[in-house]
N, CA, C and O atoms as a GROMACS GRO file, in nm:
protein
  576
    1MET      N    1  -0.040  -1.059   1.360
    1MET     CA    2   0.099  -1.067   1.324
    1MET      C    3   0.167  -0.931   1.342
    1MET      O    4   0.275  -0.923   1.401
    2PHE      N    5   0.105  -0.825   1.292
    2PHE     CA    6   0.158  -0.690   1.307
    2PHE      C    7   0.080  -0.619   1.417
    2PHE      O    8  -0.035  -0.654   1.446
    3SER      N    9   0.142  -0.519   1.477
    3SER     CA   10   0.070  -0.437   1.574
    3SER      C   11  -0.038  -0.358   1.501
    3SER      O   12  -0.038  -0.348   1.378
    4LYS      N   13  -0.130  -0.304   1.579
    4LYS     CA   14  -0.237  -0.223   1.520
    4LYS      C   15  -0.176  -0.101   1.450
    4LYS      O   16  -0.220  -0.063   1.341
    5SER      N   17  -0.076  -0.040   1.512
    5SER     CA   18  -0.009   0.075   1.451
    5SER      C   19   0.052   0.038   1.317
    5SER      O   20   0.042   0.114   1.220
    6CYS      N   21   0.114  -0.077   1.312
    6CYS     CA   22   0.179  -0.121   1.188
    6CYS      C   23   0.075  -0.150   1.080
    6CYS      O   24   0.094  -0.113   0.964
    7THR      N   25  -0.033  -0.214   1.117
    7THR     CA   26  -0.138  -0.245   1.020
    7THR      C   27  -0.194  -0.116   0.960
    7THR      O   28  -0.207  -0.105   0.838
    8TYR      N   29  -0.226  -0.020   1.045
    8TYR     CA   30  -0.276   0.108   0.995
    8TYR      C   31  -0.167   0.182   0.917
    8TYR      O   32  -0.196   0.251   0.819
    9GLY      N   33  -0.043   0.169   0.960
    9GLY     CA   34   0.067   0.234   0.890
    9GLY      C   35   0.086   0.180   0.749
    9GLY      O   36   0.110   0.256   0.655
   10ILE      N   37   0.074   0.050   0.734
   10ILE     CA   38   0.083  -0.011   0.601
   10ILE      C   39  -0.030   0.039   0.514
   10ILE      O   40  -0.009   0.080   0.400
   11LYS      N   41  -0.152   0.037   0.568
   11LYS     CA   42  -0.268   0.082   0.491
   11LYS      C   43  -0.254   0.229   0.452
   11LYS      O   44  -0.281   0.267   0.338
   12ALA      N   45  -0.213   0.312   0.548
   12ALA     CA   46  -0.197   0.456   0.520
   12ALA      C   47  -0.092   0.479   0.413
   12ALA      O   48  -0.113   0.559   0.321
   13THR      N   49   0.020   0.410   0.424
   13THR     CA   50   0.127   0.427   0.325
   13THR      C   51   0.081   0.382   0.188
   13THR      O   52   0.112   0.447   0.088
   14LEU      N   53   0.008   0.272   0.182
   14LEU     CA   54  -0.042   0.225   0.054
   14LEU      C   55  -0.141   0.323  -0.007
   14LEU      O   56  -0.142   0.345  -0.128
   15TYR      N   57  -0.225   0.381   0.077
   15TYR     CA   58  -0.320   0.481   0.027
   15TYR      C   59  -0.245   0.602  -0.029
   15TYR      O   60  -0.276   0.651  -0.137
   16ILE      N   61  -0.145   0.648   0.045
   16ILE     CA   62  -0.064   0.761  -0.002
   16ILE      C   63   0.008   0.724  -0.132
   16ILE      O   64   0.014   0.804  -0.225
   17ALA      N   65   0.061   0.603  -0.138
   17ALA     CA   66   0.130   0.556  -0.260
   17ALA      C   67   0.036   0.552  -0.379
   17ALA      O   68   0.072   0.592  -0.490
   18GLN      N   69  -0.084   0.505  -0.354
   18GLN     CA   70  -0.184   0.497  -0.460
   18GLN      C   71  -0.211   0.636  -0.518
   18GLN      O   72  -0.218   0.653  -0.640
   19LYS      N   73  -0.227   0.735  -0.432
   19LYS     CA   74  -0.253   0.871  -0.477
   19LYS      C   75  -0.127   0.936  -0.536
   19LYS      O   76  -0.136   1.017  -0.628
   20SER      N   77  -0.011   0.901  -0.482
   20SER     CA   78   0.114   0.960  -0.529
   20SER      C   79   0.147   0.917  -0.672
   20SER      O   80   0.220   0.987  -0.741
   21GLN      N   81   0.094   0.805  -0.715
   21GLN     CA   82   0.115   0.765  -0.854
   21GLN      C   83   0.062   0.871  -0.950
   21GLN      O   84   0.114   0.888  -1.060
   22TRP      N   85  -0.041   0.941  -0.906
   22TRP     CA   86  -0.104   1.045  -0.988
   22TRP      C   87  -0.061   1.184  -0.941
   22TRP      O   88  -0.123   1.285  -0.976
   23GLU      N   89   0.048   1.186  -0.861
   23GLU     CA   90   0.104   1.310  -0.806
   23GLU      C   91   0.002   1.389  -0.726
   23GLU      O   92  -0.001   1.512  -0.730
   24GLU      N   93  -0.084   1.315  -0.654
   24GLU     CA   94  -0.182   1.378  -0.566
   24GLU      C   95  -0.131   1.372  -0.422
   24GLU      O   96  -0.079   1.270  -0.378
   25ARG      N   97  -0.147   1.482  -0.351
   25ARG     CA   98  -0.114   1.490  -0.209
   25ARG      C   99  -0.245   1.467  -0.132
   25ARG      O  100  -0.350   1.515  -0.174
   26VAL      N  101  -0.239   1.395  -0.020
   26VAL     CA  102  -0.360   1.364   0.054
   26VAL      C  103  -0.352   1.416   0.198
   26VAL      O  104  -0.245   1.418   0.259
   27SER      N  105  -0.466   1.456   0.248
   27SER     CA  106  -0.472   1.510   0.384
   27SER      C  107  -0.481   1.398   0.487
   27SER      O  108  -0.515   1.285   0.455
   28LEU      N  109  -0.449   1.433   0.609
   28LEU     CA  110  -0.459   1.340   0.720
   28LEU      C  111  -0.601   1.286   0.732
   28LEU      O  112  -0.622   1.165   0.747
   29LYS      N  113  -0.698   1.374   0.725
   29LYS     CA  114  -0.839   1.334   0.738
   29LYS      C  115  -0.879   1.236   0.627
   29LYS      O  116  -0.947   1.137   0.653
   30GLU      N  117  -0.837   1.264   0.506
   30GLU     CA  118  -0.868   1.176   0.393
   30GLU      C  119  -0.807   1.038   0.413
   30GLU      O  120  -0.871   0.936   0.384
   31ILE      N  121  -0.684   1.034   0.461
   31ILE     CA  122  -0.617   0.905   0.484
   31ILE      C  123  -0.691   0.827   0.592
   31ILE      O  124  -0.719   0.708   0.575
   32ALA      N  125  -0.721   0.894   0.703
   32ALA     CA  126  -0.790   0.827   0.814
   32ALA      C  127  -0.924   0.770   0.769
   32ALA      O  128  -0.960   0.658   0.806
   33GLU      N  129  -0.999   0.846   0.690
   33GLU     CA  130  -1.128   0.798   0.639
   33GLU      C  131  -1.108   0.679   0.545
   33GLU      O  132  -1.185   0.582   0.549
   34ALA      N  133  -1.007   0.687   0.460
   34ALA     CA  134  -0.984   0.581   0.361
   34ALA      C  135  -0.947   0.448   0.424
   34ALA      O  136  -0.974   0.342   0.366
   35ILE      N  137  -0.884   0.451   0.542
   35ILE     CA  138  -0.839   0.326   0.604
   35ILE      C  139  -0.917   0.293   0.733
   35ILE      O  140  -0.881   0.200   0.805
   36ASN      N  141  -1.024   0.370   0.760
   36ASN     CA  142  -1.105   0.349   0.881
   36ASN      C  143  -1.022   0.354   1.009
   36ASN      O  144  -1.028   0.263   1.092
   37SER      N  145  -0.947   0.460   1.025
   37SER     CA  146  -0.860   0.477   1.141
   37SER      C  147  -0.891   0.610   1.208
   37SER      O  148  -0.921   0.708   1.140
   38PRO      N  149  -0.883   0.616   1.340
   38PRO     CA  150  -0.902   0.745   1.407
   38PRO      C  151  -0.796   0.846   1.361
   38PRO      O  152  -0.680   0.811   1.340
   39VAL      N  153  -0.837   0.971   1.346
   39VAL     CA  154  -0.748   1.075   1.293
   39VAL      C  155  -0.624   1.093   1.381
   39VAL      O  156  -0.512   1.099   1.330
   40ALA      N  157  -0.642   1.103   1.513
   40ALA     CA  158  -0.526   1.126   1.602
   40ALA      C  159  -0.428   1.009   1.596
   40ALA      O  160  -0.307   1.029   1.595
   41PHE      N  161  -0.480   0.887   1.592
   41PHE     CA  162  -0.396   0.768   1.584
   41PHE      C  163  -0.320   0.766   1.452
   41PHE      O  164  -0.201   0.735   1.448
   42THR      N  165  -0.389   0.800   1.345
   42THR     CA  166  -0.328   0.805   1.212
   42THR      C  167  -0.218   0.911   1.208
   42THR      O  168  -0.113   0.891   1.147
   43ALA      N  169  -0.242   1.024   1.273
   43ALA     CA  170  -0.142   1.132   1.276
   43ALA      C  171  -0.013   1.085   1.342
   43ALA      O  172   0.096   1.114   1.292
   44LYS      N  173  -0.024   1.014   1.452
   44LYS     CA  174   0.096   0.963   1.522
   44LYS      C  175   0.173   0.864   1.434
   44LYS      O  176   0.296   0.867   1.430
   45ILE      N  177   0.100   0.779   1.367
   45ILE     CA  178   0.164   0.680   1.279
   45ILE      C  179   0.236   0.750   1.164
   45ILE      O  180   0.349   0.717   1.131
   46LEU      N  181   0.168   0.847   1.102
   46LEU     CA  182   0.227   0.919   0.990
   46LEU      C  183   0.349   1.000   1.032
   46LEU      O  184   0.441   1.020   0.953
   47GLN      N  185   0.349   1.047   1.156
   47GLN     CA  186   0.465   1.120   1.208
   47GLN      C  187   0.588   1.027   1.211
   47GLN      O  188   0.697   1.068   1.173
   48VAL      N  189   0.569   0.904   1.256
   48VAL     CA  190   0.678   0.806   1.259
   48VAL      C  191   0.724   0.775   1.117
   48VAL      O  192   0.844   0.769   1.090
   49LEU      N  193   0.629   0.756   1.027
   49LEU     CA  194   0.663   0.724   0.888
   49LEU      C  195   0.736   0.840   0.820
   49LEU      O  196   0.824   0.818   0.737
   50ALA      N  197   0.698   0.961   0.854
   50ALA     CA  198   0.767   1.078   0.796
   50ALA      C  199   0.910   1.088   0.850
   50ALA      O  200   1.003   1.116   0.775
   51LYS      N  201   0.927   1.066   0.980
   51LYS     CA  202   1.061   1.069   1.038
   51LYS      C  203   1.150   0.959   0.981
   51LYS      O  204   1.271   0.975   0.973
   52SER      N  205   1.088   0.848   0.941
   52SER     CA  206   1.162   0.736   0.882
   52SER      C  207   1.191   0.758   0.734
   52SER      O  208   1.263   0.679   0.672
   53GLY      N  209   1.136   0.864   0.676
   53GLY     CA  210   1.159   0.894   0.535
   53GLY      C  211   1.073   0.812   0.440
   53GLY      O  212   1.098   0.810   0.320
   54ILE      N  213   0.972   0.747   0.492
   54ILE     CA  214   0.885   0.665   0.407
   54ILE      C  215   0.780   0.751   0.337
   54ILE      O  216   0.754   0.735   0.218
   55VAL      N  217   0.721   0.843   0.412
   55VAL     CA  218   0.627   0.939   0.354
   55VAL      C  219   0.683   1.078   0.373
   55VAL      O  220   0.770   1.101   0.458
   56LYS      N  221   0.632   1.170   0.294
   56LYS     CA  222   0.676   1.310   0.303
   56LYS      C  223   0.557   1.392   0.349
   56LYS      O  224   0.448   1.383   0.292
   57SER      N  225   0.578   1.472   0.453
   57SER     CA  226   0.473   1.558   0.507
   57SER      C  227   0.499   1.701   0.462
   57SER      O  228   0.606   1.756   0.484
   58ILE      N  229   0.398   1.759   0.398
   58ILE     CA  230   0.407   1.896   0.349
   58ILE      C  231   0.309   1.981   0.430
   58ILE      O  232   0.190   1.949   0.438
   59LYS      N  233   0.358   2.087   0.489
   59LYS     CA  234   0.273   2.175   0.570
   59LYS      C  235   0.215   2.285   0.482
   59LYS      O  236   0.264   2.313   0.373
   60GLY      N  237   0.108   2.349   0.533
   60GLY     CA  238   0.048   2.462   0.465
   60GLY      C  239  -0.086   2.431   0.404
   60GLY      O  240  -0.134   2.318   0.414
   61PRO      N  241  -0.146   2.532   0.341
   61PRO     CA  242  -0.282   2.515   0.286
   61PRO      C  243  -0.292   2.409   0.176
   61PRO      O  244  -0.396   2.347   0.159
   62ASN      N  245  -0.186   2.390   0.103
   62ASN     CA  246  -0.186   2.286  -0.002
   62ASN      C  247  -0.104   2.165   0.042
   62ASN      O  248  -0.057   2.087  -0.040
   63GLY      N  249  -0.089   2.152   0.173
   63GLY     CA  250  -0.007   2.044   0.227
   63GLY      C  251  -0.077   1.910   0.229
   63GLY      O  252  -0.186   1.893   0.174
   64GLY      N  253  -0.012   1.818   0.293
   64GLY     CA  254  -0.064   1.682   0.302
   64GLY      C  255   0.052   1.584   0.299
   64GLY      O  256   0.165   1.619   0.331
   65PHE      N  257   0.021   1.464   0.262
   65PHE     CA  258   0.121   1.358   0.259
   65PHE      C  259   0.137   1.307   0.117
   65PHE      O  260   0.042   1.301   0.039
   66GLU      N  261   0.262   1.272   0.085
   66GLU     CA  262   0.294   1.219  -0.047
   66GLU      C  263   0.418   1.132  -0.039
   66GLU      O  264   0.490   1.132   0.061
   67ILE      N  265   0.441   1.059  -0.146
   67ILE     CA  266   0.563   0.982  -0.163
   67ILE      C  267   0.611   1.014  -0.304
   67ILE      O  268   0.535   1.003  -0.400
   68GLU      N  269   0.735   1.052  -0.316
   68GLU     CA  270   0.787   1.085  -0.449
   68GLU      C  271   0.776   0.963  -0.539
   68GLU      O  272   0.804   0.851  -0.497
   69LYS      N  273   0.735   0.986  -0.663
   69LYS     CA  274   0.712   0.875  -0.757
   69LYS      C  275   0.833   0.784  -0.770
   69LYS      O  276   0.818   0.662  -0.779
   70VAL      N  277   0.951   0.842  -0.770
   70VAL     CA  278   1.073   0.763  -0.786
   70VAL      C  279   1.094   0.671  -0.666
   70VAL      O  280   1.160   0.567  -0.678
   71GLN      N  281   1.040   0.708  -0.551
   71GLN     CA  282   1.056   0.627  -0.429
   71GLN      C  283   0.959   0.509  -0.423
   71GLN      O  284   0.983   0.414  -0.348
   72LEU      N  285   0.852   0.513  -0.498
   72LEU     CA  286   0.750   0.408  -0.489
   72LEU      C  287   0.805   0.269  -0.519
   72LEU      O  288   0.763   0.171  -0.458
   73LYS      N  289   0.897   0.260  -0.610
   73LYS     CA  290   0.956   0.130  -0.646
   73LYS      C  291   1.060   0.087  -0.542
   73LYS      O  292   1.088  -0.032  -0.527
   74LYS      N  293   1.117   0.184  -0.470
   74LYS     CA  294   1.226   0.156  -0.376
   74LYS      C  295   1.179   0.119  -0.236
   74LYS      O  296   1.246   0.042  -0.167
   75ILE      N  297   1.066   0.171  -0.193
   75ILE     CA  298   1.017   0.148  -0.057
   75ILE      C  299   0.939   0.016  -0.052
   75ILE      O  300   0.851  -0.009  -0.134
   76THR      N  301   0.974  -0.067   0.046
   76THR     CA  302   0.909  -0.197   0.060
   76THR      C  303   0.818  -0.200   0.183
   76THR      O  304   0.830  -0.117   0.273
   77ILE      N  305   0.730  -0.296   0.185
   77ILE     CA  306   0.643  -0.316   0.301
   77ILE      C  307   0.729  -0.348   0.424
   77ILE      O  308   0.696  -0.309   0.535
   78LYS      N  309   0.839  -0.419   0.404
   78LYS     CA  310   0.927  -0.451   0.516
   78LYS      C  311   0.980  -0.325   0.582
   78LYS      O  312   0.990  -0.320   0.705
   79GLN      N  313   1.012  -0.223   0.506
   79GLN     CA  314   1.061  -0.098   0.563
   79GLN      C  315   0.955  -0.032   0.653
   79GLN      O  316   0.988   0.026   0.756
   80ILE      N  317   0.830  -0.042   0.614
   80ILE     CA  318   0.720   0.013   0.694
   80ILE      C  319   0.709  -0.064   0.825
   80ILE      O  320   0.696  -0.005   0.932
   81VAL      N  321   0.714  -0.197   0.815
   81VAL     CA  322   0.706  -0.282   0.934
   81VAL      C  323   0.819  -0.249   1.031
   81VAL      O  324   0.795  -0.234   1.151
   82ILE      N  325   0.940  -0.237   0.981
   82ILE     CA  326   1.054  -0.207   1.068
   82ILE      C  327   1.040  -0.068   1.130
   82ILE      O  328   1.072  -0.050   1.248
   83ALA      N  329   0.993   0.029   1.053
   83ALA     CA  330   0.976   0.165   1.107
   83ALA      C  331   0.876   0.167   1.222
   83ALA      O  332   0.894   0.242   1.319
   84LEU      N  333   0.772   0.086   1.214
   84LEU     CA  334   0.665   0.091   1.314
   84LEU      C  335   0.674  -0.016   1.422
   84LEU      O  336   0.638   0.008   1.538
   85ASP      N  337   0.722  -0.134   1.386
   85ASP     CA  338   0.725  -0.246   1.482
   85ASP      C  339   0.866  -0.294   1.514
   85ASP      O  340   0.884  -0.381   1.599
   86GLY      N  341   0.966  -0.238   1.448
   86GLY     CA  342   1.102  -0.286   1.468
   86GLY      C  343   1.127  -0.412   1.388
   86GLY      O  344   1.044  -0.452   1.306
   87ASP      N  345   1.242  -0.475   1.412
   87ASP     CA  346   1.279  -0.591   1.331
   87ASP      C  347   1.264  -0.725   1.403
   87ASP      O  348   1.311  -0.827   1.353
   88SER      N  349   1.201  -0.725   1.520
   88SER     CA  350   1.191  -0.850   1.597
   88SER      C  351   1.115  -0.959   1.522
   88SER      O  352   1.142  -1.078   1.543
   89LEU      N  353   1.022  -0.922   1.436
   89LEU     CA  354   0.949  -1.022   1.357
   89LEU      C  355   1.045  -1.098   1.265
   89LEU      O  356   1.020  -1.215   1.234
   90PHE      N  357   1.151  -1.034   1.224
   90PHE     CA  358   1.246  -1.094   1.131
   90PHE      C  359   1.365  -1.158   1.202
   90PHE      O  360   1.439  -1.236   1.141
   91LYS      N  361   1.382  -1.126   1.329
   91LYS     CA  362   1.499  -1.176   1.401
   91LYS      C  363   1.464  -1.248   1.531
   91LYS      O  364   1.543  -1.329   1.580
   92GLY      N  365   1.348  -1.218   1.587
   92GLY     CA  366   1.314  -1.267   1.719
   92GLY      C  367   1.272  -1.413   1.724
   92GLY      O  368   1.251  -1.478   1.622
   93CYS      N  369   1.260  -1.459   1.846
   93CYS     CA  370   1.218  -1.596   1.876
   93CYS      C  371   1.065  -1.605   1.869
   93CYS      O  372   0.995  -1.512   1.910
   94ALA      N  373   1.014  -1.715   1.818
   94ALA     CA  374   0.869  -1.737   1.808
   94ALA      C  375   0.803  -1.736   1.945
   94ALA      O  376   0.688  -1.694   1.958
   95LEU      N  377   0.874  -1.780   2.046
   95LEU     CA  378   0.819  -1.786   2.182
   95LEU      C  379   0.865  -1.670   2.269
   95LEU      O  380   0.830  -1.664   2.387
   96GLY      N  381   0.942  -1.578   2.212
   96GLY     CA  382   0.985  -1.460   2.284
   96GLY      C  383   1.107  -1.479   2.372
   96GLY      O  384   1.136  -1.393   2.456
   97PHE      N  385   1.180  -1.589   2.357
   97PHE     CA  386   1.301  -1.612   2.436
   97PHE      C  387   1.407  -1.507   2.400
   97PHE      O  388   1.416  -1.464   2.285
   98ASP      N  389   1.486  -1.468   2.499
   98ASP     CA  390   1.594  -1.373   2.474
   98ASP      C  391   1.700  -1.434   2.383
   98ASP      O  392   1.753  -1.366   2.294
   99GLU      N  393   1.729  -1.561   2.405
   99GLU     CA  394   1.826  -1.631   2.321
   99GLU      C  395   1.759  -1.751   2.257
   99GLU      O  396   1.702  -1.837   2.324
  100CYS      N  397   1.766  -1.755   2.127
  100CYS     CA  398   1.709  -1.866   2.051
  100CYS      C  399   1.786  -1.871   1.919
  100CYS      O  400   1.784  -1.775   1.841
  101ASN      N  401   1.852  -1.982   1.895
  101ASN     CA  402   1.930  -1.995   1.772
  101ASN      C  403   1.945  -2.143   1.740
  101ASN      O  404   1.891  -2.228   1.810
  102ASP      N  405   2.019  -2.173   1.635
  102ASP     CA  406   2.036  -2.312   1.592
  102ASP      C  407   2.107  -2.397   1.698
  102ASP      O  408   2.083  -2.517   1.706
  103LYS      N  409   2.191  -2.336   1.778
  103LYS     CA  410   2.264  -2.411   1.880
  103LYS      C  411   2.179  -2.435   2.006
  103LYS      O  412   2.195  -2.536   2.074
  104ALA      N  413   2.090  -2.341   2.036
  104ALA     CA  414   2.002  -2.353   2.153
  104ALA      C  415   1.861  -2.311   2.112
  104ALA      O  416   1.813  -2.205   2.152
  105PRO      N  417   1.793  -2.395   2.032
  105PRO     CA  418   1.663  -2.358   1.978
  105PRO      C  419   1.548  -2.373   2.078
  105PRO      O  420   1.550  -2.462   2.164
  106CYS      N  421   1.449  -2.286   2.065
  106CYS     CA  422   1.326  -2.304   2.141
  106CYS      C  423   1.246  -2.416   2.073
  106CYS      O  424   1.284  -2.458   1.964
  107PRO      N  425   1.140  -2.465   2.134
  107PRO     CA  426   1.063  -2.574   2.074
  107PRO      C  427   1.003  -2.542   1.936
  107PRO      O  428   0.972  -2.634   1.859
  108MET      N  429   0.988  -2.413   1.902
  108MET     CA  430   0.929  -2.372   1.774
  108MET      C  431   1.032  -2.323   1.673
  108MET      O  432   0.997  -2.288   1.561
  109HIS      N  433   1.159  -2.320   1.712
  109HIS     CA  434   1.263  -2.255   1.632
  109HIS      C  435   1.268  -2.305   1.488
  109HIS      O  436   1.260  -2.224   1.395
  110ASN      N  437   1.282  -2.434   1.468
  110ASN     CA  438   1.303  -2.486   1.332
  110ASN      C  439   1.185  -2.456   1.241
  110ASN      O  440   1.205  -2.423   1.124
  111ASP      N  441   1.064  -2.468   1.291
  111ASP     CA  442   0.946  -2.437   1.209
  111ASP      C  443   0.935  -2.287   1.184
  111ASP      O  444   0.900  -2.244   1.074
  112PHE      N  445   0.964  -2.209   1.286
  112PHE     CA  446   0.948  -2.065   1.275
  112PHE      C  447   1.051  -2.001   1.182
  112PHE      O  448   1.020  -1.902   1.116
  113VAL      N  449   1.170  -2.054   1.177
  113VAL     CA  450   1.274  -1.998   1.090
  113VAL      C  451   1.228  -1.997   0.945
  113VAL      O  452   1.246  -1.898   0.874
  114ALA      N  453   1.168  -2.106   0.900
  114ALA     CA  454   1.120  -2.113   0.761
  114ALA      C  455   1.008  -2.012   0.736
  114ALA      O  456   1.004  -1.947   0.632
  115ILE      N  457   0.917  -2.001   0.832
  115ILE     CA  458   0.806  -1.906   0.819
  115ILE      C  459   0.861  -1.763   0.819
  115ILE      O  460   0.821  -1.681   0.736
  116ARG      N  461   0.951  -1.734   0.911
  116ARG     CA  462   1.010  -1.601   0.922
  116ARG      C  463   1.086  -1.564   0.795
  116ARG      O  464   1.074  -1.451   0.746
  117ASP      N  465   1.162  -1.658   0.740
  117ASP     CA  466   1.237  -1.631   0.617
  117ASP      C  467   1.143  -1.604   0.499
  117ASP      O  468   1.169  -1.515   0.418
  118SER      N  469   1.036  -1.680   0.492
  118SER     CA  470   0.938  -1.661   0.385
  118SER      C  471   0.868  -1.525   0.397
  118SER      O  472   0.851  -1.454   0.298
  119LEU      N  473   0.829  -1.490   0.518
  119LEU     CA  474   0.766  -1.361   0.541
  119LEU      C  475   0.862  -1.247   0.510
  119LEU      O  476   0.824  -1.148   0.447
  120ASN      N  477   0.985  -1.260   0.553
  120ASN     CA  478   1.088  -1.160   0.524
  120ASN      C  479   1.100  -1.139   0.373
  120ASN      O  480   1.103  -1.025   0.327
  121GLN      N  481   1.108  -1.246   0.298
  121GLN     CA  482   1.122  -1.235   0.153
  121GLN      C  483   0.998  -1.172   0.089
  121GLN      O  484   1.010  -1.088   0.000
  122THR      N  485   0.881  -1.212   0.134
  122THR     CA  486   0.756  -1.159   0.080
  122THR      C  487   0.747  -1.009   0.103
  122THR      O  488   0.713  -0.934   0.011
  123LEU      N  489   0.777  -0.963   0.223
  123LEU     CA  490   0.767  -0.821   0.255
  123LEU      C  491   0.879  -0.739   0.193
  123LEU      O  492   0.862  -0.620   0.167
  124THR      N  493   0.992  -0.801   0.168
  124THR     CA  494   1.103  -0.735   0.099
  124THR      C  495   1.072  -0.719  -0.050
  124THR      O  496   1.106  -0.617  -0.110
  125ASP      N  497   1.006  -0.818  -0.108
  125ASP     CA  498   0.972  -0.814  -0.250
  125ASP      C  499   0.856  -0.720  -0.281
  125ASP      O  500   0.842  -0.674  -0.395
  126ALA      N  501   0.772  -0.691  -0.182
  126ALA     CA  502   0.652  -0.609  -0.203
  126ALA      C  503   0.687  -0.461  -0.194
  126ALA      O  504   0.699  -0.406  -0.085
  127ASN      N  505   0.703  -0.398  -0.310
  127ASN     CA  506   0.732  -0.254  -0.309
  127ASN      C  507   0.601  -0.176  -0.328
  127ASN      O  508   0.501  -0.230  -0.376
  128LEU      N  509   0.603  -0.049  -0.290
  128LEU     CA  510   0.482   0.032  -0.291
  128LEU      C  511   0.423   0.049  -0.431
  128LEU      O  512   0.300   0.052  -0.445
  129LEU      N  513   0.505   0.059  -0.532
  129LEU     CA  514   0.454   0.076  -0.667
  129LEU      C  515   0.369  -0.043  -0.710
  129LEU      O  516   0.257  -0.026  -0.758
  130ASP      N  517   0.422  -0.162  -0.692
  130ASP     CA  518   0.348  -0.282  -0.733
  130ASP      C  519   0.218  -0.299  -0.656
  130ASP      O  520   0.114  -0.331  -0.713
  131VAL      N  521   0.225  -0.277  -0.524
  131VAL     CA  522   0.106  -0.294  -0.442
  131VAL      C  523   0.002  -0.186  -0.475
  131VAL      O  524  -0.118  -0.216  -0.483
  132ALA      N  525   0.046  -0.063  -0.495
  132ALA     CA  526  -0.045   0.046  -0.530
  132ALA      C  527  -0.110   0.023  -0.666
  132ALA      O  528  -0.227   0.055  -0.686
  133MET      N  529  -0.034  -0.032  -0.759
  133MET     CA  530  -0.091  -0.063  -0.891
  133MET      C  531  -0.206  -0.163  -0.879
  133MET      O  532  -0.308  -0.149  -0.945
  134ASN      N  533  -0.187  -0.263  -0.795
  134ASN     CA  534  -0.294  -0.361  -0.774
  134ASN      C  535  -0.418  -0.296  -0.713
  134ASN      O  536  -0.530  -0.334  -0.745
  135LEU      N  537  -0.398  -0.198  -0.625
  135LEU     CA  538  -0.510  -0.124  -0.570
  135LEU      C  539  -0.581  -0.044  -0.678
  135LEU      O  540  -0.703  -0.046  -0.687
  136ASN      N  541  -0.503   0.026  -0.760
  136ASN     CA  542  -0.561   0.107  -0.866
  136ASN      C  543  -0.636   0.023  -0.970
  136ASN      O  544  -0.734   0.069  -1.028
  137LEU      N  545  -0.591  -0.099  -0.991
  137LEU     CA  546  -0.657  -0.189  -1.085
  137LEU      C  547  -0.779  -0.259  -1.025
  137LEU      O  548  -0.853  -0.329  -1.094
  138GLY      N  549  -0.798  -0.240  -0.895
  138GLY     CA  550  -0.910  -0.304  -0.828
  138GLY      C  551  -0.886  -0.450  -0.794
  138GLY      O  552  -0.980  -0.523  -0.760
  139LEU      N  553  -0.761  -0.494  -0.803
  139LEU     CA  554  -0.728  -0.634  -0.772
  139LEU      C  555  -0.721  -0.659  -0.623
  139LEU      O  556  -0.736  -0.772  -0.577
  140THR      N  557  -0.696  -0.551  -0.545
  140THR     CA  558  -0.690  -0.558  -0.400
  140THR      C  559  -0.763  -0.439  -0.342
  140THR      O  560  -0.794  -0.343  -0.413
  141VAL      N  561  -0.792  -0.444  -0.211
  141VAL     CA  562  -0.863  -0.334  -0.144
  141VAL      C  563  -0.794  -0.301  -0.012
  141VAL      O  564  -0.720  -0.384   0.042
  142LEU      N  565  -0.816  -0.180   0.039
  142LEU     CA  566  -0.760  -0.138   0.166
  142LEU      C  567  -0.858  -0.154   0.281
  142LEU      O  568  -0.817  -0.162   0.397
  143LYS      N  569  -0.987  -0.160   0.251
  143LYS     CA  570  -1.086  -0.179   0.356
  143LYS      C  571  -1.208  -0.250   0.299
  143LYS      O  572  -1.230  -0.252   0.178
  144ARG      N  573  -1.284  -0.306   0.389
  144ARG     CA  574  -1.407  -0.376   0.350
  144ARG      C  575  -1.523  -0.312   0.419
  144ARG      O  576  -1.637  -0.354   0.401
   0.00000   0.00000   0.00000
């Protein structure tokens, strides 16, 4: 459903959010290890997320990545998806047609609209604080 970059980006952001709850800054290497992602690939993803204002990159010997605690409740999984994959998942055609709408629907349009709306709502409702809390409680995991 999501690109590989987006999947790793969500995991990386959640890991950073989990640590940011305790005001801990995490290194690129630590993030890559925590989500089983190559370091260089993770660096590129985090660069996009930093430019999007989702994560904060701090340079220097005590540097790393963090998310301000106040932002954890405000940032949603949907924002991460849009930063990395764009909004086509929420607006695009299921079959990839350039034009697809209620007046000229593709064969999958009516079924896909309901799925797309549900996914949109789910990812909009999922903020980093709530998801990170579930990780900290052991109710969910980032890797197997």
